[in-house]
C-alpha positions as CSV (number, residue, x, y, z in Angstrom):
1,M,-49.2,-1.0,6.9
2,M,-48.8,-5.0,6.9
3,A,-46.4,-4.8,4.1
4,A,-44.4,-2.2,5.7
5,T,-44.3,-3.9,8.8
6,L,-43.2,-7.6,7.2
7,V,-40.3,-5.5,5.4
8,C,-39.2,-4.1,8.9
9,G,-39.3,-7.8,10.1
10,L,-37.1,-9.2,7.5
11,T,-34.6,-6.5,7.7
12,A,-31.1,-8.2,8.8
13,L,-29.4,-7.3,11.8
14,T,-30.7,-3.9,12.7
15,S,-34.0,-2.4,13.0
16,C,-35.4,-0.3,10.2
17,S,-38.1,2.6,10.6
18,K,-41.1,3.8,8.5
19,D,-42.0,7.4,8.5
20,N,-45.2,8.7,7.6
21,D,-45.0,8.2,3.8
22,S,-44.0,4.7,4.2
23,T,-40.4,5.3,3.3
24,I,-38.1,2.7,4.7
25,V,-34.7,4.0,6.3
26,P,-32.0,1.7,5.8
27,P,-29.4,0.9,8.6
28,A,-26.2,3.0,8.8
29,K,-23.3,1.3,7.3
30,E,-20.7,-0.2,9.9
31,Y,-17.3,0.7,8.4
32,F,-14.8,-0.2,11.0
33,T,-15.9,-3.6,12.3
34,L,-12.3,-4.7,12.6
35,W,-11.0,-2.0,14.6
36,N,-11.0,-1.6,18.5
37,K,-12.0,2.0,19.9
38,C,-8.9,4.0,19.7
39,E,-7.4,7.2,19.4
40,A,-6.4,6.9,15.9
41,L,-9.9,5.9,14.7
42,T,-11.4,8.7,16.6
43,A,-9.3,11.0,15.2
44,L,-9.8,9.9,11.6
45,Q,-13.5,10.0,12.1
46,D,-13.7,13.4,13.7
47,Y,-11.6,14.7,11.0
48,V,-13.7,13.2,7.9
49,K,-17.1,14.3,9.7
50,D,-15.7,18.0,10.2
51,V,-14.3,18.5,6.7
52,T,-17.4,16.9,4.7
53,N,-19.8,19.0,6.6
54,P,-20.7,21.9,4.5
55,A,-21.5,24.1,7.4
56,S,-18.0,23.7,8.9
57,A,-15.4,26.4,8.3
58,N,-13.0,23.4,7.4
59,Y,-15.2,22.1,4.8
60,I,-13.4,20.4,1.6
61,E,-14.9,20.1,-1.7
62,E,-14.8,16.5,-3.1
63,E,-12.0,17.4,-5.6
64,D,-9.7,18.4,-2.9
65,R,-10.4,15.5,-0.9
66,I,-7.0,13.6,-1.6
67,A,-5.7,10.9,0.4
68,T,-2.4,9.2,0.0
69,F,-1.1,5.8,1.3
70,D,2.3,4.1,1.3
71,M,1.8,0.5,0.7
72,D,4.3,-1.8,2.1
73,G,3.8,-1.7,5.8
74,T,1.0,0.5,5.8
75,F,-2.0,-1.6,4.4
76,V,0.1,-4.6,2.7
77,G,2.3,-6.7,5.1
78,E,5.9,-5.9,5.2
79,L,6.3,-10.1,5.6
80,Y,8.8,-9.4,7.9
81,P,11.9,-9.1,7.7
82,S,11.8,-8.4,4.0
83,Y,9.5,-6.4,1.5
84,F,7.4,-8.1,-1.4
85,E,9.5,-6.7,-3.9
86,Y,12.7,-7.9,-2.1
87,N,11.2,-11.5,-2.0
88,L,10.6,-11.0,-5.6
89,L,14.0,-10.1,-6.6
90,E,15.7,-12.9,-4.4
91,Y,13.2,-15.6,-6.2
92,R,14.1,-14.2,-9.9
93,A,17.9,-14.1,-9.3
94,L,18.4,-17.0,-7.3
95,D,15.4,-19.5,-7.8
96,D,13.9,-19.0,-11.2
97,A,15.3,-21.6,-13.4
98,T,13.9,-19.4,-16.7
99,Y,16.5,-16.5,-15.7
100,E,20.0,-16.2,-15.8
101,A,20.8,-13.2,-13.7
102,P,23.9,-10.9,-14.1
103,A,26.6,-11.1,-11.5
104,D,25.4,-7.8,-10.1
105,V,21.7,-8.7,-9.7
106,K,22.8,-12.1,-8.0
107,E,25.0,-10.2,-5.6
108,T,22.1,-8.0,-4.6
109,A,19.8,-10.8,-4.4
110,Q,22.1,-12.8,-2.0
111,E,22.1,-9.8,0.2
112,I,18.5,-10.1,0.7
113,R,18.7,-13.9,1.1
114,D,21.5,-13.3,3.9
115,F,19.6,-10.7,5.5
116,V,16.5,-12.8,5.7
117,R,17.9,-16.1,6.5
118,H,21.0,-15.2,8.5
119,G,20.2,-11.7,9.8
120,K,23.2,-10.1,8.3
121,K,22.8,-6.3,8.0
122,L,21.9,-5.2,4.5
123,P,24.7,-2.6,3.1
124,D,24.2,1.3,3.3
125,Q,21.9,2.8,0.6
126,F,20.6,-0.5,-0.1
127,D,17.4,0.6,-1.2
128,M,19.1,2.2,-4.1
129,K,21.1,-0.7,-4.8
130,H,18.0,-2.8,-5.0
131,A,16.4,-0.7,-7.3
132,Y,19.1,-0.8,-9.9
133,A,19.2,-4.4,-9.6
134,A,15.6,-4.9,-9.9
135,A,15.5,-2.6,-13.0
136,K,17.9,-4.9,-14.7
137,A,16.3,-8.1,-13.5
138,Y,13.2,-7.5,-15.1
139,S,14.3,-5.7,-18.2
140,G,12.8,-7.0,-21.6
141,M,9.5,-8.1,-20.2
142,T,6.3,-6.3,-21.4
143,I,3.8,-4.8,-19.1
144,A,1.8,-7.4,-19.3
145,Q,4.4,-10.3,-18.8
146,F,5.6,-8.5,-15.7
147,D,2.1,-8.1,-14.3
148,A,1.5,-11.9,-14.9
149,Y,5.0,-12.5,-13.1
150,V,4.0,-10.8,-10.1
151,K,0.8,-12.0,-9.7
152,A,2.2,-15.7,-10.1
153,Y,4.7,-14.9,-7.3
154,A,1.9,-13.4,-5.2
155,R,0.0,-16.6,-5.4
156,K,2.8,-18.5,-3.4
157,S,2.3,-19.1,0.4
158,A,3.7,-16.2,2.5
159,N,6.6,-17.4,4.3
160,G,5.9,-17.1,8.2
161,F,2.3,-17.6,8.0
162,S,-0.1,-20.3,7.2
163,G,-3.5,-19.6,5.5
164,M,-2.3,-16.9,3.5
165,T,-0.6,-16.1,0.1
166,Y,1.7,-13.1,-0.5
167,G,-1.1,-11.5,-2.8
168,Q,-3.7,-11.9,0.1
169,S,-1.4,-10.1,2.8
170,F,-3.6,-7.0,3.3
171,Y,-4.3,-5.5,6.9
172,K,-7.9,-6.0,6.5
173,P,-8.5,-3.1,9.1
174,M,-6.9,-0.5,6.6
175,L,-9.0,-1.7,3.9
176,Q,-11.9,-0.5,5.8
177,V,-10.3,2.8,5.7
178,F,-10.2,3.0,1.8
179,D,-13.9,2.1,1.9
180,Y,-14.7,4.7,4.5
181,L,-12.9,7.4,2.7
182,K,-14.6,6.7,-0.8
183,D,-17.9,6.6,0.7
184,N,-17.1,10.1,2.1
185,G,-16.1,11.5,-1.2
186,F,-12.1,11.2,-0.8
187,T,-9.8,9.9,-3.5
188,S,-7.1,7.7,-2.5
189,Y,-3.8,7.3,-4.1
190,V,-1.0,4.5,-3.5
191,V,2.3,6.5,-3.3
192,S,5.1,3.6,-2.6
193,G,8.7,3.1,-2.6
194,S,7.9,-0.3,-4.4
195,D,8.0,-0.6,-8.4
196,R,4.9,1.1,-9.8
197,F,3.9,-2.0,-11.8
198,I,4.5,-4.7,-8.8
199,C,2.0,-2.2,-6.6
200,R,-0.5,-2.1,-9.5
201,A,-0.6,-6.0,-9.8
202,L,-1.2,-6.1,-6.0
203,V,-3.7,-3.7,-5.3
204,E,-5.7,-4.6,-8.3
205,A,-7.3,-7.3,-6.0
206,I,-8.8,-4.6,-3.7
207,G,-10.2,-2.2,-6.6
208,I,-7.4,0.4,-6.6
209,Q,-7.3,1.5,-10.3
210,P,-3.7,1.6,-12.0
211,N,-4.0,5.4,-12.5
212,R,-4.2,5.6,-8.7
213,V,-0.9,4.1,-8.2
214,I,2.5,6.0,-8.0
215,G,5.8,4.1,-7.4
216,M,9.5,3.4,-8.4
217,D,9.7,3.8,-12.2
218,V,12.1,2.4,-14.9
219,K,12.1,3.4,-18.5
220,L,9.7,2.0,-20.9
221,I,10.3,1.8,-24.6
222,S,8.2,0.5,-27.6
223,S,8.9,-3.2,-28.4
224,S,10.1,-2.2,-31.8
225,Q,11.7,1.2,-30.9
226,G,15.3,-0.2,-30.4
227,T,17.7,2.6,-29.7
228,E,15.8,5.2,-31.1
229,A,14.8,8.1,-28.8
230,G,11.0,8.4,-28.3
231,V,10.5,11.9,-29.5
232,N,11.8,10.5,-32.9
233,F,9.8,7.1,-32.9
234,T,6.4,6.4,-33.7
235,M,4.9,3.5,-32.1
236,G,2.8,1.0,-34.1
237,R,-0.5,-0.3,-33.3
238,E,0.9,-3.8,-32.7
239,D,3.7,-2.6,-30.5
240,D,3.8,-3.7,-26.7
241,L,5.4,-1.4,-23.9
242,V,8.6,-2.9,-22.7
243,R,10.6,-2.5,-19.5
244,T,14.4,-1.4,-19.7
245,D,17.1,-1.5,-17.3
246,E,17.0,2.2,-16.8
247,L,16.0,3.6,-13.3
248,I,14.1,6.9,-13.5
249,I,13.1,7.3,-9.9
250,K,13.1,5.6,-6.6
251,N,10.2,6.8,-5.0
252,L,11.2,7.4,-1.3
253,K,11.2,10.5,0.9
254,T,11.0,13.8,-0.9
255,N,11.0,12.0,-4.3
256,K,7.2,11.0,-3.0
257,V,6.4,14.5,-2.6
258,L,7.7,15.4,-6.1
259,Q,5.8,12.6,-7.7
260,I,2.5,13.6,-5.8
261,S,3.1,16.9,-7.1
262,Q,3.7,16.1,-10.7
263,E,1.0,13.4,-11.0
264,I,-1.7,14.6,-8.6
265,G,-1.3,18.3,-8.9
266,K,-2.8,18.9,-5.5
267,V,-1.6,18.6,-1.7
268,P,-3.2,15.6,0.1
269,V,-5.2,16.4,2.9
270,L,-4.8,12.9,4.5
271,S,-1.8,10.9,4.6
272,F,-0.8,7.5,5.8
273,G,2.4,5.7,6.2
274,N,4.7,3.5,8.6
275,S,8.2,4.6,8.2
276,S,10.6,7.3,7.8
277,G,10.4,7.0,3.9
278,D,6.8,8.6,4.5
279,Q,7.8,11.4,6.6
280,A,8.3,14.1,3.8
281,M,4.9,12.9,2.4
282,H,3.2,13.5,5.8
283,N,4.9,16.8,6.3
284,Y,3.7,17.8,2.8
285,C,0.2,17.0,3.5
286,L,0.5,18.6,7.0
287,G,1.7,21.8,5.4
288,N,-1.4,22.2,3.1
289,K,-1.9,26.0,3.1
290,L,-5.6,25.7,1.9
291,H,-7.1,22.8,3.8
292,K,-7.3,21.0,7.4
293,S,-5.1,18.1,6.9
294,A,-4.1,15.1,9.2
295,A,-1.2,12.3,8.8
296,F,-1.2,8.8,10.3
297,M,1.5,6.6,11.3
298,L,0.9,2.6,11.3
299,V,3.3,1.1,14.0
300,A,4.1,-2.8,13.9
301,D,4.0,-3.7,17.4
302,D,2.2,-7.0,17.2
303,D,4.5,-10.0,17.5
304,A,1.9,-12.3,18.2
305,R,-0.3,-12.1,15.1
306,D,2.6,-10.7,13.0
307,H,6.4,-10.8,12.7
308,A,7.6,-7.5,14.5
309,D,10.5,-5.9,16.1
310,L,9.1,-4.4,19.3
311,T,12.4,-2.2,20.1
312,E,12.1,-0.6,16.8
313,A,8.1,-0.2,17.0
314,A,8.7,1.5,20.5
315,R,11.2,4.0,19.0
316,R,9.2,4.6,15.8
317,E,6.1,5.5,18.0
318,A,8.0,7.8,20.0
319,K,9.3,9.4,16.9
320,W,6.3,9.8,15.3
321,R,4.2,11.1,18.1
322,E,6.7,14.0,18.5
323,A,6.5,14.7,15.1
324,G,2.6,15.1,15.5
325,Y,1.2,12.2,13.5
326,H,-1.4,10.2,14.8
327,I,-0.3,6.5,15.9
328,I,-2.2,3.4,14.6
329,S,-1.1,0.6,16.8
330,M,-1.3,-2.9,15.1
331,R,-1.6,-4.5,18.7
332,N,-3.8,-2.4,20.2
333,D,-6.2,-1.1,17.5
334,F,-6.6,-4.0,15.2
335,K,-9.3,-7.0,16.3
336,T,-7.5,-8.8,13.3
337,I,-4.5,-8.0,11.1
338,Y,-4.8,-10.5,8.0
339,G,-8.6,-12.0,8.8
340,D,-9.5,-15.4,10.1
341,G,-7.5,-18.4,9.4
342,V,-4.4,-16.7,9.2
343,V,-1.9,-17.7,11.8
344,K,1.8,-16.3,12.2
345,T,4.4,-19.4,12.1
346,D,8.0,-20.0,12.0
347,F,9.9,-19.1,8.8
348,T,11.0,-22.2,6.6
349,F,14.0,-21.9,4.4
350,P,15.4,-24.6,2.0
351,A,19.2,-25.5,2.7
352,N,20.9,-23.3,0.1
């Protein structure tokens, strides 16, 4: 009795109890310490409790508990007004002294720079123009070289913030969602419009395995393959995999659905995003014929702790509510965005 009482007295933060056989009951894990009480969080918790309850008519076996997450703007900062992969291409083509960019890649990078620094509008269909330029800009790098290149850039201080690098720019409350879902038997996938290998390099820091990442893809070849077709070539043991300049797919809108079907093989039951590029993925999830499902849209409506376009945020919130998605408000629902010590600042740019 004295030993059990002593253990209870030393248990941190919460009380513990002892049943008749002296078993100590540990405190329940708190998942959402960085969230305010809100409609979206209640909806998520109610959903998970329902579909993980074996007595519920909506019970889902663990192998079918599939959750898909967009990356940029959903759990990684979009670093307004530009994506990480846009920033990276701008650096690669215009600032990296070790690389001489072709004219079309420089043009694309300059359009990003003019957009970021001077507010010039990006050309129509710029997501595809960027994809082709990015494929060319990193062509010839091995997978390991590209991974190292991305991580080196990610260690740079995030422009527009103090106390944070690009590689640390995770929305901390959303990381708690990953943790909560994992502990409730869900398998989470990152399904992004950004390059698959950029996503892998960034999310490694939060423990997401590379086989759980789907993104934009370029064709890969063996380092000694040359122009020979892969079906006719046998890779050697010492060969590396090398990026080419051939774009396979830009993983946006319905392309996300096609990639989910091909790579996961099951329809998700939970979907998280922040833009029109995620709407098809959400609709695919909500159209699940076998299981109860839910979709969540994060709205960047906090211009005090992050850089945000409030007019666009309000437009998106109205649109997403009408579509039947649960809304996550960064301003109202998050106690913090990037964590302690991170402060929004003005952007700073060199003269060029």
